[in-house]
N, C-alpha and C positions, 0 to 999 in steps of 0.2 A: 650419335654425334659429333667425338673423335671423327669417323668417316666426313661428318658434313661438313668439316671444321677445316678437313686435310683439302675438298673440294675447292670449300671457297678459296681457301689458299692457294690453286691454282690457278681458279681462275680468273683472280686479281692478278697472278703473274703472265699469264696469256695475255690478259686485255690490256695489262701495262706493256708487254712487248708489240702489241696492234698499234698501241699511240704512238710508241715509239721510229714503229715505221715508217718511216715519209714515203709516199708516193714518188715514182719516177719523174721528176721535173726535166718535159723538151724545153730547148733553147728555144729564145722565138725565132720566128722566123725572117729569112733576108739580114742585110746588113747591119753592122752594131751603128748609132750615131756616129758625124760626123768629128763629136768627145764627149770624153764619157769620167764622171770620175768612182772612183774605188776606192770608199774606207775599208783599209784594213786593222782588227783587233787583233792586236799580237799579246805574249807574255811580258810584253816590252812597252807597251801601251800601244797608243795608234798614232796612223799614219795615213797620208791620203794621195792616192794617185791619179793621177791625170792620162789618159787617151788618148794620143788623136791618133785617128782611122787613113789619117792624108799620109803618116808617117812609115803606114804599114797598114794596109785593107787588111790583107788575109792573116795578120797576129792581133790587130787588132777585133774582127770578128771572132773568133777563136778564143784567147782572154774573158771577150762577154759571155761565149757561153761556157765556158768553163766556172766563171765567176757565179753562173746563172743558175748553174747546178749543184751551187755549192761543193765542185771539186776542191779545193783549195782551203773550205773546216779543216781546220785537224792539223798540216803540214808541218812540217819539222822545214826550219832554215838549213838542210843535210851538209852543206858545202862551202862553207862559210871562212875568208882567204882577208885576213886583214891587207889593208891599203890597194883589193883588187872586185871581187864580188862576194852576194850574199845568193846563194842557193836555194832555189824553192820546185814546188813543183811534183813531187810524188806523193798518190793519195796513200791514206791507209788503205783501203778495197787491192788488189791484188786486178778481181775482174775491172772493176774501174782503170788504175792502168791499162792493162793490155784492151779495153776498148778504145781508148783512147788515144794506145800504141798506135792502131794499124789506121787512126785516120790523121794521116797529116796532109802539113798544107804545103802549099809552093813554097817558095821563099817570094821574098820582093823586094824592089830592089833599096837600095838604101837611102834616107832621105835625111833623115837627125841621125850624127854623132854619139856613138857612144862616152856619155859627159857621163861626170858622177852624178848619179841622184837616177838615172834615166835607169829602165824596166825593158830588159831585153828575153827574145826568147834562146835557149840554148841549143846549138842546131851540132848535130854528128856527120855533116854532108849538107848537097845539095838537095831539097823538099823536104827534108827531115822534122821539120820545128813539128810538136807534139804539145805536151804538154809541162814542159819546165822553163823555166825561165828564174833571172836574178837580175839581181837590183847594182848597177852601178858605182862602189865605196868612191871612185873613183875617177878622171879621167880618163878613159880608156879609149885612143883613140887607133890602136894597133885591133884594137878586132872589126876594123870597119871593114878592112876586106879580107875578113873571114867569115864574111856572111853573117854576125848578130847583128839584126834590125831592130835598133830601138823603137814599140811601139810608145811609148811616152817614159812621162816620168812623175817624181815624190813630189807635188807641190803643200806640202804640210808634215810636218813629224822626221828631216831625214835625221837627224839628231836618234830619233828611235830606233831609225834604220841601221844607223851608227855604232849602236850599243847591239846590235842580236849577236849573241855569244860565239866566238870565231874559236875556242880550246884547242875543237876538235879536227882544226882544217880541212883534210881530203881523206879523214877514216871512214868517214858512212860510207857504204857503199852501197849504190846507187841498187844495182842487184836486187839487195838482200831487202833493203830496203823494200821494192818495189813488192816484193816476193811475203816477206813477213810482217812487213805495214811498222806499226808505230809501237807492239810492242819488244821488238829488236832494238826499234830506238829505247825505247824507255830504259832498257834494259842494259846497254852497253850503251849508250853516249843518254844519260840522264840531265845534264845538261843546254842540252841543244832548246832554243827558242823556237817558237813556234805559233802558229798563225789560226787564232782562234778564231775567228768569220771574215771574208771577205765580201762585201756587201756595197753593189753598184748606187751609186744616191743620187735619188731624185731629184730633178732641177726644182 
Protein backbone atom coordinates (compact mmCIF):
# COMPACT_ATOMS: atom_id res chain seq x y z
CA UNK A 1 0.00 0.00 0.00
CA UNK A 2 2.82 2.38 0.89
CA UNK A 3 4.57 1.68 -2.44
CA UNK A 4 1.32 2.32 -4.31
CA UNK A 5 0.81 5.64 -2.47
CA UNK A 6 4.38 6.72 -3.22
CA UNK A 7 3.95 5.85 -6.91
CA UNK A 8 0.64 7.71 -7.03
CA UNK A 9 2.21 10.83 -5.52
CA UNK A 10 5.07 10.64 -8.01
CA UNK A 11 2.62 10.44 -10.89
CA UNK A 12 0.71 13.44 -9.56
CA UNK A 13 3.94 15.49 -9.38
CA UNK A 14 4.95 14.50 -12.90
CA UNK A 15 1.46 15.24 -14.20
CA UNK A 16 1.47 18.68 -12.57
CA UNK A 17 4.89 19.45 -14.00
CA UNK A 18 3.70 18.50 -17.48
CA UNK A 19 0.66 20.75 -17.15
CA UNK A 20 2.80 23.70 -16.03
CA UNK A 21 5.28 23.36 -18.88
CA UNK A 22 3.84 25.45 -21.71
CA UNK A 23 4.69 24.52 -25.29
CA UNK A 24 6.99 26.79 -27.28
CA UNK A 25 5.02 29.70 -28.70
CA UNK A 26 5.93 31.01 -32.14
CA UNK A 27 5.25 34.71 -32.90
CA UNK A 28 2.92 35.49 -35.81
CA UNK A 29 4.52 35.76 -39.24
CA UNK A 30 4.78 39.17 -40.86
CA UNK A 31 4.90 42.68 -39.44
CA UNK A 32 3.05 43.95 -36.41
CA UNK A 33 -0.16 45.96 -36.87
CA UNK A 34 0.16 49.69 -37.56
CA UNK A 35 -0.77 50.23 -33.91
CA UNK A 36 -1.62 47.95 -31.02
CA UNK A 37 -2.00 48.16 -27.27
CA UNK A 38 -0.37 46.08 -24.56
CA UNK A 39 -1.72 45.78 -21.02
CA UNK A 40 0.93 45.43 -18.33
CA UNK A 41 -0.22 43.94 -15.05
CA UNK A 42 2.46 44.69 -12.46
CA UNK A 43 3.13 44.48 -8.74
CA UNK A 44 2.07 48.14 -8.56
CA UNK A 45 -1.05 47.90 -10.72
CA UNK A 46 -1.96 48.02 -14.39
CA UNK A 47 -0.98 50.36 -17.19
CA UNK A 48 -1.43 50.31 -20.96
CA UNK A 49 1.02 51.08 -23.76
CA UNK A 50 0.12 51.94 -27.34
CA UNK A 51 2.75 50.95 -29.88
CA UNK A 52 2.94 52.88 -33.16
CA UNK A 53 4.74 50.94 -35.86
CA UNK A 54 5.40 54.11 -37.89
CA UNK A 55 7.63 55.34 -35.06
CA UNK A 56 9.92 52.31 -35.20
CA UNK A 57 8.98 49.42 -37.54
CA UNK A 58 11.74 47.05 -36.45
CA UNK A 59 11.24 47.91 -32.80
CA UNK A 60 7.46 47.47 -32.95
CA UNK A 61 7.80 44.08 -34.64
CA UNK A 62 10.30 42.85 -32.05
CA UNK A 63 8.23 44.12 -29.14
CA UNK A 64 5.10 42.41 -30.52
CA UNK A 65 7.03 39.14 -30.79
CA UNK A 66 8.40 39.40 -27.23
CA UNK A 67 4.96 40.11 -25.79
CA UNK A 68 3.42 37.30 -27.83
CA UNK A 69 5.82 34.68 -26.42
CA UNK A 70 5.29 36.11 -22.88
CA UNK A 71 8.96 37.06 -22.57
CA UNK A 72 8.21 39.88 -20.13
CA UNK A 73 6.20 37.87 -17.59
CA UNK A 74 7.91 38.09 -14.18
CA UNK A 75 10.48 40.60 -15.49
CA UNK A 76 11.80 42.94 -12.79
CA UNK A 77 12.16 46.69 -13.32
CA UNK A 78 15.83 46.31 -12.48
CA UNK A 79 17.16 49.79 -13.31
CA UNK A 80 14.91 52.60 -12.12
CA UNK A 81 16.37 56.09 -11.91
CA UNK A 82 14.03 58.79 -10.59
CA UNK A 83 13.27 61.56 -13.08
CA UNK A 84 14.97 59.52 -15.80
CA UNK A 85 13.99 55.93 -16.77
CA UNK A 86 12.51 52.61 -15.61
CA UNK A 87 14.24 49.73 -17.41
CA UNK A 88 13.17 46.09 -17.80
CA UNK A 89 13.50 43.22 -20.27
CA UNK A 90 15.69 40.47 -18.80
CA UNK A 91 14.02 37.07 -18.61
CA UNK A 92 14.31 34.70 -15.66
CA UNK A 93 15.69 31.99 -17.98
CA UNK A 94 19.30 32.36 -19.11
CA UNK A 95 18.70 30.34 -22.28
CA UNK A 96 15.76 32.53 -23.26
CA UNK A 97 17.91 35.66 -22.90
CA UNK A 98 20.67 34.09 -24.98
CA UNK A 99 18.22 33.17 -27.72
CA UNK A 100 17.06 36.77 -28.13
CA UNK A 101 20.50 38.29 -27.53
CA UNK A 102 21.74 36.96 -30.86
CA UNK A 103 18.66 38.13 -32.78
CA UNK A 104 19.45 41.82 -32.75
CA UNK A 105 17.40 44.18 -34.89
CA UNK A 106 18.46 47.02 -37.20
CA UNK A 107 18.17 50.59 -36.03
CA UNK A 108 15.15 52.67 -37.04
CA UNK A 109 15.17 56.34 -37.95
CA UNK A 110 14.06 58.63 -35.14
CA UNK A 111 10.44 59.71 -35.61
CA UNK A 112 9.14 60.34 -32.08
CA UNK A 113 11.08 62.03 -29.30
CA UNK A 114 11.95 60.48 -25.94
CA UNK A 115 9.25 62.32 -24.06
CA UNK A 116 7.75 61.42 -20.71
CA UNK A 117 5.79 58.17 -20.94
CA UNK A 118 7.39 56.86 -24.12
CA UNK A 119 8.67 53.29 -24.37
CA UNK A 120 12.10 52.84 -25.95
CA UNK A 121 14.49 49.97 -26.63
CA UNK A 122 17.82 50.06 -24.83
CA UNK A 123 20.85 50.00 -27.13
CA UNK A 124 24.61 49.89 -26.72
CA UNK A 125 25.59 50.74 -30.28
CA UNK A 126 24.55 50.43 -33.88
CA UNK A 127 21.96 47.72 -34.62
CA UNK A 128 22.20 46.29 -31.10
CA UNK A 129 18.59 46.34 -29.87
CA UNK A 130 17.35 42.98 -28.61
CA UNK A 131 15.00 42.64 -25.60
CA UNK A 132 15.65 45.37 -23.02
CA UNK A 133 13.46 48.48 -22.95
CA UNK A 134 12.75 51.43 -20.71
CA UNK A 135 10.04 53.95 -19.95
CA UNK A 136 10.99 57.60 -19.96
CA UNK A 137 9.93 59.06 -16.61
CA UNK A 138 10.43 62.60 -17.90
CA UNK A 139 11.28 64.32 -21.19
CA UNK A 140 14.68 62.87 -22.14
CA UNK A 141 15.24 64.48 -25.53
CA UNK A 142 19.00 64.26 -24.99
CA UNK A 143 18.60 60.55 -25.86
CA UNK A 144 17.22 61.33 -29.31
CA UNK A 145 20.64 61.75 -30.90
CA UNK A 146 22.08 58.68 -29.18
CA UNK A 147 20.13 56.06 -31.12
CA UNK A 148 17.27 55.61 -28.65
CA UNK A 149 14.11 55.33 -30.75
CA UNK A 150 10.70 55.25 -29.00
CA UNK A 151 8.21 52.64 -30.19
CA UNK A 152 5.13 53.78 -28.26
CA UNK A 153 3.87 55.49 -25.14
CA UNK A 154 1.83 54.91 -21.99
CA UNK A 155 -1.78 55.87 -22.69
CA UNK A 156 -3.27 54.83 -19.36
CA UNK A 157 -1.78 54.34 -15.89
CA UNK A 158 1.31 56.54 -16.02
CA UNK A 159 0.88 57.03 -12.28
CA UNK A 160 1.60 53.30 -11.90
CA UNK A 161 4.82 53.64 -13.91
CA UNK A 162 5.82 56.62 -11.76
CA UNK A 163 5.36 54.53 -8.61
CA UNK A 164 7.77 51.73 -9.61
CA UNK A 165 10.34 51.17 -6.86
CA UNK A 166 13.55 53.12 -7.48
CA UNK A 167 15.49 52.62 -4.25
CA UNK A 168 18.19 50.38 -5.75
CA UNK A 169 19.15 52.70 -8.61
CA UNK A 170 21.73 51.04 -10.87
CA UNK A 171 22.90 48.46 -8.32
CA UNK A 172 21.34 45.30 -9.82
CA UNK A 173 23.79 43.80 -12.32
CA UNK A 174 22.36 43.07 -15.76
CA UNK A 175 24.91 40.28 -16.23
CA UNK A 176 23.96 38.65 -12.94
CA UNK A 177 20.25 38.88 -13.77
CA UNK A 178 20.81 37.30 -17.19
CA UNK A 179 22.79 34.48 -15.60
CA UNK A 180 21.04 33.82 -12.28
CA UNK A 181 17.55 35.13 -12.98
CA UNK A 182 14.96 36.25 -10.48
CA UNK A 183 16.37 34.12 -7.66
CA UNK A 184 19.31 36.54 -7.55
CA UNK A 185 16.99 39.55 -7.55
CA UNK A 186 14.64 38.17 -4.92
CA UNK A 187 17.60 37.48 -2.65
CA UNK A 188 19.56 40.69 -3.18
CA UNK A 189 16.91 43.21 -4.26
CA UNK A 190 13.59 42.01 -2.83
CA UNK A 191 11.78 45.34 -3.18
CA UNK A 192 11.99 45.48 -6.98
CA UNK A 193 8.64 45.83 -8.69
CA UNK A 194 7.91 43.49 -11.55
CA UNK A 195 5.68 42.70 -14.51
CA UNK A 196 3.23 39.93 -13.74
CA UNK A 197 1.90 39.71 -17.31
CA UNK A 198 2.11 41.72 -20.53
CA UNK A 199 -0.60 40.93 -23.09
CA UNK A 200 -1.67 42.37 -26.43
CA UNK A 201 -5.20 43.76 -26.23
CA UNK A 202 -7.58 42.67 -28.96
CA UNK A 203 -9.34 45.52 -30.82
